[in-house]
All heavy atoms as a GROMACS GRO file, in nm:
protein
  512
    1MET      N    1   0.084  -0.118   0.000
    1MET     CA    2   0.000   0.000   0.000
    1MET      C    3   0.088   0.125   0.000
    1MET      O    4   0.182   0.136   0.078
    1MET     CB    5  -0.091  -0.002   0.122
    1MET     CG    6  -0.183   0.114   0.131
    1MET     SD    7  -0.288   0.093   0.277
    1MET     CE    8  -0.423   0.190   0.226
    2THR      N    9   0.061   0.218  -0.085
    2THR     CA   10   0.139   0.341  -0.095
    2THR      C   11   0.083   0.444   0.000
    2THR      O   12  -0.037   0.466   0.009
    2THR     CB   13   0.133   0.396  -0.238
    2THR    OG1   14   0.178   0.295  -0.326
    2THR    CG2   15   0.219   0.517  -0.252
    3ASP      N   16   0.173   0.508   0.074
    3ASP     CA   17   0.132   0.614   0.165
    3ASP      C   18   0.159   0.748   0.098
    3ASP      O   19   0.273   0.784   0.073
    3ASP     CB   20   0.211   0.604   0.296
    3ASP     CG   21   0.159   0.696   0.403
    3ASP    OD1   22   0.040   0.733   0.397
    3ASP    OD2   23   0.236   0.732   0.493
    4PHE      N   24   0.055   0.820   0.062
    4PHE     CA   25   0.070   0.948  -0.004
    4PHE      C   26   0.091   1.056   0.101
    4PHE      O   27   0.014   1.068   0.195
    4PHE     CB   28  -0.055   0.980  -0.087
    4PHE     CG   29  -0.077   0.882  -0.197
    4PHE    CD1   30  -0.171   0.782  -0.185
    4PHE    CD2   31  -0.003   0.890  -0.312
    4PHE    CE1   32  -0.191   0.691  -0.286
    4PHE    CE2   33  -0.022   0.799  -0.414
    4PHE     CZ   34  -0.116   0.699  -0.401
    5LEU      N   35   0.196   1.133   0.086
    5LEU     CA   36   0.223   1.241   0.179
    5LEU      C   37   0.167   1.370   0.126
    5LEU      O   38   0.175   1.399   0.007
    5LEU     CB   39   0.374   1.255   0.201
    5LEU     CG   40   0.443   1.131   0.258
    5LEU    CD1   41   0.593   1.156   0.270
    5LEU    CD2   42   0.386   1.094   0.392
    6ALA      N   43   0.112   1.448   0.213
    6ALA     CA   44   0.054   1.576   0.175
    6ALA      C   45   0.153   1.688   0.205
    6ALA      O   46   0.235   1.678   0.296
    6ALA     CB   47  -0.076   1.598   0.252
    7HIS      N   48   0.146   1.793   0.125
    7HIS     CA   49   0.228   1.911   0.146
    7HIS      C   50   0.137   2.034   0.139
    7HIS      O   51   0.034   2.031   0.073
    7HIS     CB   52   0.335   1.925   0.037
    7HIS     CG   53   0.437   1.819   0.041
    7HIS    ND1   54   0.423   1.698  -0.021
    7HIS    CD2   55   0.557   1.815   0.102
    7HIS    CE1   56   0.529   1.625   0.000
    7HIS    NE2   57   0.613   1.693   0.075
    8ALA      N   58   0.177   2.138   0.210
    8ALA     CA   59   0.105   2.264   0.204
    8ALA      C   60   0.193   2.367   0.135
    8ALA      O   61   0.316   2.365   0.149
    8ALA     CB   62   0.069   2.312   0.343
    9TYR      N   63   0.132   2.455   0.061
    9TYR     CA   64   0.202   2.565  -0.004
    9TYR      C   65   0.143   2.694   0.049
    9TYR      O   66   0.021   2.708   0.061
    9TYR     CB   67   0.184   2.559  -0.156
    9TYR     CG   68   0.241   2.434  -0.216
    9TYR    CD1   69   0.161   2.324  -0.241
    9TYR    CD2   70   0.375   2.426  -0.249
    9TYR    CE1   71   0.213   2.208  -0.296
    9TYR    CE2   72   0.428   2.310  -0.304
    9TYR     CZ   73   0.346   2.203  -0.328
    9TYR     OH   74   0.399   2.089  -0.382
   10PHE      N   75   0.229   2.790   0.080
   10PHE     CA   76   0.185   2.917   0.134
   10PHE      C   77   0.234   3.030   0.045
   10PHE      O   78   0.342   3.022  -0.013
   10PHE     CB   79   0.241   2.939   0.276
   10PHE     CG   80   0.196   2.836   0.375
   10PHE    CD1   81   0.278   2.730   0.408
   10PHE    CD2   82   0.072   2.845   0.435
   10PHE    CE1   83   0.238   2.634   0.500
   10PHE    CE2   84   0.030   2.750   0.526
   10PHE     CZ   85   0.114   2.644   0.559
   11HIS      N   86   0.156   3.136   0.038
   11HIS     CA   87   0.196   3.258  -0.030
   11HIS      C   88   0.203   3.365   0.079
   11HIS      O   89   0.101   3.420   0.120
   11HIS     CB   90   0.096   3.298  -0.138
   11HIS     CG   91   0.091   3.199  -0.250
   11HIS    ND1   92   0.180   3.204  -0.355
   11HIS    CD2   93   0.012   3.093  -0.272
   11HIS    CE1   94   0.154   3.105  -0.438
   11HIS    NE2   95   0.053   3.036  -0.389
   12ALA      N   96   0.326   3.389   0.128
   12ALA     CA   97   0.343   3.482   0.239
   12ALA      C   98   0.489   3.524   0.247
   12ALA      O   99   0.571   3.483   0.166
   12ALA     CB  100   0.300   3.415   0.370
   13GLU      N  101   0.520   3.606   0.346
   13GLU     CA  102   0.657   3.644   0.377
   13GLU      C  103   0.679   3.618   0.524
   13GLU      O  104   0.589   3.633   0.606
   13GLU     CB  105   0.680   3.791   0.346
   13GLU     CG  106   0.673   3.824   0.199
   13GLU     CD  107   0.704   3.969   0.173
   13GLU    OE1  108   0.761   4.036   0.262
   13GLU    OE2  109   0.671   4.016   0.064
   14SER      N  110   0.801   3.578   0.559
   14SER     CA  111   0.832   3.548   0.697
   14SER      C  112   0.976   3.588   0.728
   14SER      O  113   1.070   3.530   0.674
   14SER     CB  114   0.814   3.399   0.726
   14SER     OG  115   0.861   3.369   0.856
   15SER      N  116   0.992   3.687   0.814
   15SER     CA  117   1.127   3.728   0.854
   15SER      C  118   1.192   3.619   0.938
   15SER      O  119   1.313   3.600   0.934
   15SER     CB  120   1.123   3.859   0.930
   15SER     OG  121   1.043   3.848   1.046
   16ARG      N  122   1.113   3.545   1.015
   16ARG     CA  123   1.168   3.436   1.097
   16ARG      C  124   1.221   3.323   1.010
   16ARG      O  125   1.326   3.267   1.037
   16ARG     CB  126   1.062   3.383   1.193
   16ARG     CG  127   1.030   3.482   1.301
   16ARG     CD  128   0.929   3.430   1.396
   16ARG     NE  129   0.902   3.530   1.498
   16ARG     CZ  130   0.788   3.542   1.561
   16ARG    NH1  131   0.691   3.458   1.536
   16ARG    NH2  132   0.772   3.635   1.651
   17LEU      N  133   1.148   3.290   0.905
   17LEU     CA  134   1.195   3.187   0.813
   17LEU      C  135   1.321   3.234   0.741
   17LEU      O  136   1.414   3.158   0.719
   17LEU     CB  137   1.086   3.149   0.712
   17LEU     CG  138   1.110   3.025   0.630
   17LEU    CD1  139   1.126   2.902   0.720
   17LEU    CD2  140   0.996   3.002   0.534
   18GLY      N  141   1.326   3.362   0.709
   18GLY     CA  142   1.445   3.421   0.650
   18GLY      C  143   1.565   3.410   0.743
   18GLY      O  144   1.677   3.382   0.700
   19TRP      N  145   1.542   3.431   0.872
   19TRP     CA  146   1.650   3.418   0.970
   19TRP      C  147   1.702   3.274   0.975
   19TRP      O  148   1.822   3.252   0.981
   19TRP     CB  149   1.599   3.460   1.109
   19TRP     CG  150   1.705   3.451   1.214
   19TRP    CD1  151   1.799   3.545   1.244
   19TRP    CD2  152   1.728   3.341   1.301
   19TRP    NE1  153   1.879   3.500   1.346
   19TRP    CE2  154   1.838   3.374   1.383
   19TRP    CE3  155   1.668   3.218   1.319
   19TRP    CZ2  156   1.888   3.288   1.479
   19TRP    CZ3  157   1.718   3.132   1.416
   19TRP    CH2  158   1.826   3.168   1.494
   20ILE      N  159   1.610   3.175   0.969
   20ILE     CA  160   1.651   3.035   0.972
   20ILE      C  161   1.739   3.002   0.852
   20ILE      O  162   1.844   2.940   0.866
   20ILE     CB  163   1.527   2.942   0.977
   20ILE    CG1  164   1.456   2.959   1.112
   20ILE    CG2  165   1.564   2.797   0.953
   20ILE    CD1  166   1.320   2.894   1.118
   21TYR      N  167   1.697   3.042   0.734
   21TYR     CA  168   1.777   3.015   0.614
   21TYR      C  169   1.909   3.092   0.620
   21TYR      O  170   2.013   3.040   0.581
   21TYR     CB  171   1.699   3.050   0.488
   21TYR     CG  172   1.607   2.940   0.444
   21TYR    CD1  173   1.477   2.934   0.490
   21TYR    CD2  174   1.650   2.842   0.356
   21TYR    CE1  175   1.392   2.832   0.451
   21TYR    CE2  176   1.566   2.740   0.316
   21TYR     CZ  177   1.436   2.735   0.364
   21TYR     OH  178   1.353   2.635   0.325
   22GLY      N  179   1.905   3.215   0.668
   22GLY     CA  180   2.027   3.294   0.679
   22GLY      C  181   2.126   3.231   0.775
   22GLY      O  182   2.248   3.229   0.750
   23THR      N  183   2.078   3.177   0.886
   23THR     CA  184   2.163   3.110   0.982
   23THR      C  185   2.230   2.988   0.920
   23THR      O  186   2.344   2.955   0.952
   23THR     CB  187   2.081   3.068   1.107
   23THR    OG1  188   2.023   3.184   1.164
   23THR    CG2  189   2.167   3.000   1.210
   24ALA      N  190   2.159   2.921   0.830
   24ALA     CA  191   2.215   2.804   0.761
   24ALA      C  192   2.303   2.846   0.644
   24ALA      O  193   2.360   2.761   0.576
   24ALA     CB  194   2.102   2.714   0.711
   25GLY      N  195   2.315   2.977   0.618
   25GLY     CA  196   2.398   3.025   0.509
   25GLY      C  197   2.336   3.008   0.373
   25GLY      O  198   2.406   3.000   0.273
   26LEU      N  199   2.204   3.004   0.369
   26LEU     CA  200   2.132   2.982   0.243
   26LEU      C  201   2.050   3.105   0.206
   26LEU      O  202   2.003   3.178   0.293
   26LEU     CB  203   2.038   2.862   0.257
   26LEU     CG  204   2.103   2.729   0.288
   26LEU    CD1  205   1.997   2.626   0.324
   26LEU    CD2  206   2.185   2.682   0.169
   27PRO      N  207   2.030   3.127   0.076
   27PRO     CA  208   1.940   3.235   0.036
   27PRO      C  209   1.795   3.199   0.072
   27PRO      O  210   1.759   3.082   0.076
   27PRO     CB  211   1.958   3.244  -0.115
   27PRO     CG  212   2.004   3.108  -0.154
   27PRO     CD  213   2.084   3.055  -0.038
   28VAL      N  214   1.717   3.300   0.099
   28VAL     CA  215   1.578   3.277   0.137
   28VAL      C  216   1.496   3.246   0.012
   28VAL      O  217   1.488   3.327  -0.079
   28VAL     CB  218   1.518   3.400   0.208
   28VAL    CG1  219   1.375   3.373   0.250
   28VAL    CG2  220   1.603   3.438   0.327
   29PRO      N  221   1.436   3.125   0.006
   29PRO     CA  222   1.352   3.092  -0.110
   29PRO      C  223   1.215   3.158  -0.096
   29PRO      O  224   1.175   3.201   0.013
   29PRO     CB  225   1.340   2.940  -0.103
   29PRO     CG  226   1.349   2.910   0.042
   29PRO     CD  227   1.443   3.013   0.100
   30ARG      N  228   1.144   3.165  -0.205
   30ARG     CA  229   1.005   3.209  -0.196
   30ARG      C  230   0.928   3.103  -0.120
   30ARG      O  231   0.946   2.983  -0.141
   30ARG     CB  232   0.947   3.226  -0.336
   30ARG     CG  233   1.009   3.343  -0.409
   30ARG     CD  234   0.950   3.365  -0.545
   30ARG     NE  235   0.807   3.339  -0.550
   30ARG     CZ  236   0.737   3.329  -0.662
   30ARG    NH1  237   0.796   3.343  -0.777
   30ARG    NH2  238   0.608   3.305  -0.659
   31ILE      N  239   0.844   3.147  -0.029
   31ILE     CA  240   0.771   3.052   0.056
   31ILE      C  241   0.683   2.959  -0.026
   31ILE      O  242   0.665   2.843   0.008
   31ILE     CB  243   0.691   3.126   0.165
   31ILE    CG1  244   0.789   3.188   0.266
   31ILE    CG2  245   0.595   3.032   0.237
   31ILE    CD1  246   0.726   3.261   0.379
   32ASP      N  247   0.630   3.007  -0.139
   32ASP     CA  248   0.544   2.919  -0.219
   32ASP      C  249   0.624   2.809  -0.290
   32ASP      O  250   0.565   2.720  -0.348
   32ASP     CB  251   0.462   3.000  -0.319
   32ASP     CG  252   0.545   3.075  -0.420
   32ASP    OD1  253   0.661   3.108  -0.390
   32ASP    OD2  254   0.494   3.101  -0.530
   33LYS      N  255   0.758   2.812  -0.282
   33LYS     CA  256   0.841   2.707  -0.341
   33LYS      C  257   0.881   2.601  -0.239
   33LYS      O  258   0.942   2.502  -0.274
   33LYS     CB  259   0.968   2.768  -0.402
   33LYS     CG  260   0.940   2.868  -0.511
   33LYS     CD  261   0.872   2.804  -0.628
   33LYS     CE  262   0.846   2.907  -0.738
   33LYS     NZ  263   0.756   2.858  -0.840
   34ILE      N  264   0.846   2.623  -0.111
   34ILE     CA  265   0.881   2.529  -0.005
   34ILE      C  266   0.765   2.432   0.014
   34ILE      O  267   0.650   2.473   0.023
   34ILE     CB  268   0.910   2.602   0.127
   34ILE    CG1  269   1.025   2.701   0.108
   34ILE    CG2  270   0.943   2.503   0.238
   34ILE    CD1  271   1.047   2.790   0.228
   35HIS      N  272   0.795   2.303   0.025
   35HIS     CA  273   0.693   2.200   0.046
   35HIS      C  274   0.689   2.167   0.195
   35HIS      O  275   0.772   2.092   0.243
   35HIS     CB  276   0.726   2.075  -0.034
   35HIS     CG  277   0.732   2.098  -0.180
   35HIS    ND1  278   0.703   1.999  -0.270
   35HIS    CD2  279   0.763   2.206  -0.254
   35HIS    CE1  280   0.717   2.047  -0.393
   35HIS    NE2  281   0.755   2.171  -0.384
   36PHE      N  282   0.595   2.224   0.266
   36PHE     CA  283   0.581   2.197   0.409
   36PHE      C  284   0.506   2.065   0.427
   36PHE      O  285   0.393   2.051   0.379
   36PHE     CB  286   0.504   2.310   0.478
   36PHE     CG  287   0.577   2.440   0.480
   36PHE    CD1  288   0.554   2.536   0.384
   36PHE    CD2  289   0.671   2.466   0.578
   36PHE    CE1  290   0.622   2.657   0.385
   36PHE    CE2  291   0.739   2.586   0.581
   36PHE     CZ  292   0.714   2.682   0.484
   37PRO      N  293   0.564   1.968   0.497
   37PRO     CA  294   0.498   1.838   0.513
   37PRO      C  295   0.379   1.846   0.608
   37PRO      O  296   0.383   1.916   0.708
   37PRO     CB  297   0.609   1.749   0.572
   37PRO     CG  298   0.699   1.843   0.642
   37PRO     CD  299   0.694   1.972   0.564
   38LEU      N  300   0.272   1.775   0.573
   38LEU     CA  301   0.153   1.768   0.657
   38LEU      C  302   0.128   1.630   0.712
   38LEU      O  303   0.038   1.609   0.791
   38LEU     CB  304   0.029   1.812   0.579
   38LEU     CG  305   0.023   1.956   0.535
   38LEU    CD1  306  -0.105   1.981   0.458
   38LEU    CD2  307   0.032   2.049   0.654
   39GLY      N  308   0.203   1.533   0.670
   39GLY     CA  309   0.183   1.396   0.718
   39GLY      C  310   0.114   1.311   0.614
   39GLY      O  311   0.091   1.352   0.501
   40GLY      N  312   0.080   1.192   0.655
   40GLY     CA  313   0.015   1.096   0.566
   40GLY      C  314  -0.135   1.118   0.559
   40GLY      O  315  -0.184   1.230   0.558
   41ARG      N  316  -0.208   1.008   0.558
   41ARG     CA  317  -0.354   1.014   0.542
   41ARG      C  318  -0.422   1.096   0.652
   41ARG      O  319  -0.527   1.153   0.630
   41ARG     CB  320  -0.412   0.874   0.542
   41ARG     CG  321  -0.391   0.802   0.412
   41ARG     CD  322  -0.451   0.665   0.417
   41ARG     NE  323  -0.337   0.573   0.422
   41ARG     CZ  324  -0.336   0.459   0.486
   41ARG    NH1  325  -0.440   0.419   0.552
   41ARG    NH2  326  -0.230   0.385   0.484
   42ARG      N  327  -0.363   1.099   0.772
   42ARG     CA  328  -0.428   1.168   0.883
   42ARG      C  329  -0.378   1.311   0.902
   42ARG      O  330  -0.418   1.379   0.994
   42ARG     CB  331  -0.405   1.087   1.010
   42ARG     CG  332  -0.467   0.946   0.996
   42ARG     CD  333  -0.444   0.864   1.116
   42ARG     NE  334  -0.533   0.911   1.220
   42ARG     CZ  335  -0.524   0.874   1.347
   42ARG    NH1  336  -0.430   0.791   1.383
   42ARG    NH2  337  -0.608   0.920   1.436
   43PHE      N  338  -0.290   1.358   0.812
   43PHE     CA  339  -0.238   1.495   0.815
   43PHE      C  340  -0.171   1.528   0.948
   43PHE      O  341  -0.189   1.636   1.003
   43PHE     CB  342  -0.347   1.597   0.783
   43PHE     CG  343  -0.405   1.578   0.647
   43PHE    CD1  344  -0.530   1.525   0.632
   43PHE    CD2  345  -0.331   1.612   0.534
   43PHE    CE1  346  -0.584   1.505   0.505
   43PHE    CE2  347  -0.384   1.592   0.408
   43PHE     CZ  348  -0.510   1.539   0.393
   44ARG      N  349  -0.094   1.432   0.999
   44ARG     CA  350  -0.017   1.452   1.122
   44ARG      C  351   0.128   1.424   1.091
   44ARG      O  352   0.170   1.309   1.084
   44ARG     CB  353  -0.066   1.359   1.233
   44ARG     CG  354  -0.207   1.388   1.275
   44ARG     CD  355  -0.252   1.293   1.383
   44ARG     NE  356  -0.390   1.318   1.416
   44ARG     CZ  357  -0.465   1.235   1.483
   44ARG    NH1  358  -0.416   1.120   1.525
   44ARG    NH2  359  -0.589   1.265   1.510
   45PRO      N  360   0.210   1.528   1.072
   45PRO     CA  361   0.350   1.504   1.038
   45PRO      C  362   0.424   1.435   1.152
   45PRO      O  363   0.399   1.462   1.269
   45PRO     CB  364   0.407   1.643   1.012
   45PRO     CG  365   0.304   1.739   1.055
   45PRO     CD  366   0.176   1.667   1.077
   46THR      N  367   0.514   1.347   1.117
   46THR     CA  368   0.595   1.277   1.215
   46THR      C  369   0.729   1.349   1.229
   46THR      O  370   0.765   1.435   1.148
   46THR     CB  371   0.621   1.132   1.172
   46THR    OG1  372   0.696   1.134   1.050
   46THR    CG2  373   0.491   1.055   1.152
   47VAL      N  374   0.804   1.312   1.331
   47VAL     CA  375   0.937   1.368   1.350
   47VAL      C  376   1.024   1.333   1.230
   47VAL      O  377   1.101   1.417   1.181
   47VAL     CB  378   1.000   1.316   1.481
   47VAL    CG1  379   1.146   1.357   1.492
   47VAL    CG2  380   0.920   1.366   1.601
   48GLU      N  381   1.010   1.211   1.178
   48GLU     CA  382   1.088   1.169   1.062
   48GLU      C  383   1.057   1.258   0.941
   48GLU      O  384   1.148   1.298   0.869
   48GLU     CB  385   1.057   1.024   1.028
   48GLU     CG  386   1.135   0.975   0.908
   48GLU     CD  387   1.097   0.833   0.869
   48GLU    OE1  388   0.995   0.781   0.916
   48GLU    OE2  389   1.172   0.775   0.789
   49GLU      N  390   0.931   1.291   0.918
   49GLU     CA  391   0.895   1.378   0.806
   49GLU      C  392   0.953   1.518   0.825
   49GLU      O  393   0.998   1.581   0.729
   49GLU     CB  394   0.744   1.385   0.790
   49GLU     CG  395   0.685   1.258   0.735
   49GLU     CD  396   0.534   1.259   0.735
   49GLU    OE1  397   0.473   1.317   0.826
   49GLU    OE2  398   0.478   1.201   0.642
   50PHE      N  399   0.951   1.567   0.949
   50PHE     CA  400   1.007   1.700   0.977
   50PHE      C  401   1.158   1.698   0.953
   50PHE      O  402   1.213   1.792   0.895
   50PHE     CB  403   0.974   1.743   1.120
   50PHE     CG  404   1.019   1.881   1.151
   50PHE    CD1  405   0.962   1.990   1.089
   50PHE    CD2  406   1.121   1.903   1.242
   50PHE    CE1  407   1.005   2.120   1.116
   50PHE    CE2  408   1.165   2.031   1.271
   50PHE     CZ  409   1.106   2.139   1.209
   51GLU      N  410   1.226   1.592   0.994
   51GLU     CA  411   1.370   1.580   0.969
   51GLU      C  412   1.399   1.572   0.820
   51GLU      O  413   1.495   1.632   0.771
   51GLU     CB  414   1.427   1.458   1.041
   51GLU     CG  415   1.434   1.475   1.190
   51GLU     CD  416   1.479   1.350   1.263
   51GLU    OE1  417   1.477   1.239   1.203
   51GLU    OE2  418   1.517   1.364   1.380
   52LYS      N  419   1.317   1.499   0.745
   52LYS     CA  420   1.334   1.492   0.600
   52LYS      C  421   1.314   1.629   0.537
   52LYS      O  422   1.385   1.667   0.443
   52LYS     CB  423   1.236   1.392   0.538
   52LYS     CG  424   1.273   1.248   0.562
   52LYS     CD  425   1.172   1.155   0.497
   52LYS     CE  426   1.204   1.011   0.522
   52LYS     NZ  427   1.106   0.922   0.458
   53PHE      N  428   1.218   1.705   0.588
   53PHE     CA  429   1.193   1.841   0.539
   53PHE      C  430   1.317   1.927   0.563
   53PHE      O  431   1.364   1.996   0.472
   53PHE     CB  432   1.071   1.901   0.608
   53PHE     CG  433   1.060   2.049   0.593
   53PHE    CD1  434   1.023   2.106   0.473
   53PHE    CD2  435   1.084   2.133   0.701
   53PHE    CE1  436   1.013   2.244   0.459
   53PHE    CE2  437   1.074   2.270   0.688
   53PHE     CZ  438   1.039   2.326   0.567
   54LEU      N  439   1.370   1.924   0.686
   54LEU     CA  440   1.488   2.003   0.717
   54LEU      C  441   1.606   1.962   0.630
   54LEU      O  442   1.682   2.046   0.581
   54LEU     CB  443   1.525   1.989   0.865
   54LEU     CG  444   1.427   2.048   0.964
   54LEU    CD1  445   1.472   2.016   1.107
   54LEU    CD2  446   1.412   2.197   0.945
   55ASN      N  447   1.620   1.832   0.606
   55ASN     CA  448   1.729   1.782   0.523
   55ASN      C  449   1.711   1.825   0.377
   55ASN      O  450   1.806   1.869   0.312
   55ASN     CB  451   1.740   1.631   0.533
   55ASN     CG  452   1.864   1.577   0.469
   55ASN    OD1  453   1.972   1.631   0.487
   55ASN    ND2  454   1.849   1.471   0.391
   56SER      N  455   1.590   1.815   0.326
   56SER     CA  456   1.565   1.853   0.185
   56SER      C  457   1.586   2.002   0.163
   56SER      O  458   1.626   2.044   0.055
   56SER     CB  459   1.426   1.811   0.141
   56SER     OG  460   1.327   1.889   0.206
   57GLU      N  461   1.562   2.083   0.266
   57GLU     CA  462   1.582   2.227   0.257
   57GLU      C  463   1.725   2.266   0.296
   57GLU      O  464   1.758   2.384   0.299
   57GLU     CB  465   1.482   2.301   0.346
   57GLU     CG  466   1.339   2.290   0.299
   57GLU     CD  467   1.318   2.357   0.164
   57GLU    OE1  468   1.373   2.466   0.139
   57GLU    OE2  469   1.246   2.297   0.081
   58LYS      N  470   1.808   2.165   0.332
   58LYS     CA  471   1.948   2.186   0.370
   58LYS      C  472   1.959   2.278   0.492
   58LYS      O  473   2.046   2.366   0.497
   58LYS     CB  474   2.030   2.238   0.253
   58LYS     CG  475   2.034   2.141   0.137
   58LYS     CD  476   2.103   2.201   0.018
   58LYS     CE  477   2.109   2.107  -0.099
   58LYS     NZ  478   1.984   2.062  -0.153
   59LEU      N  479   1.870   2.260   0.589
   59LEU     CA  480   1.869   2.346   0.708
   59LEU      C  481   1.937   2.282   0.828
   59LEU      O  482   1.937   2.340   0.936
   59LEU     CB  483   1.724   2.384   0.743
   59LEU     CG  484   1.658   2.474   0.642
   59LEU    CD1  485   1.512   2.498   0.679
   59LEU    CD2  486   1.731   2.606   0.629
   60PHE      N  487   1.995   2.163   0.812
   60PHE     CA  488   2.076   2.107   0.919
   60PHE      C  489   2.212   2.176   0.914
   60PHE      O  490   2.277   2.176   0.810
   60PHE     CB  491   2.096   1.955   0.900
   60PHE     CG  492   1.980   1.872   0.945
   60PHE    CD1  493   1.916   1.789   0.856
   60PHE    CD2  494   1.936   1.876   1.076
   60PHE    CE1  495   1.810   1.710   0.898
   60PHE    CE2  496   1.830   1.799   1.118
   60PHE     CZ  497   1.766   1.715   1.029
   61VAL      N  498   2.253   2.237   1.023
   61VAL     CA  499   2.383   2.303   1.028
   61VAL      C  500   2.462   2.249   1.146
   61VAL      O  501   2.407   2.200   1.243
   61VAL     CB  502   2.369   2.457   1.038
   61VAL    CG1  503   2.308   2.513   0.913
   61VAL    CG2  504   2.290   2.497   1.159
   62ASP      N  505   2.594   2.259   1.136
   62ASP     CA  506   2.681   2.214   1.245
   62ASP      C  507   2.678   2.314   1.359
   62ASP      O  508   2.662   2.429   1.343
   62ASP     CB  509   2.825   2.197   1.197
   62ASP     CG  510   2.834   2.084   1.094
   62ASP    OD1  511   2.748   1.995   1.096
   62ASP    OD2  512   2.928   2.089   1.015
   0.00000   0.00000   0.00000
């Protein structure tokens, strides 16, 4: 059985999100280009999905 993951897209601006990307040394992407995980069928993201999100956005820093 395939588990389909849901993502949310936002059209907004966030100085806090900009700070997070800046701290990681990355340019701030447009928020509508970021795939925010919502979880599987029940729309409850897991810690693993959040870690995958951070990894895909390259936001893990030393």
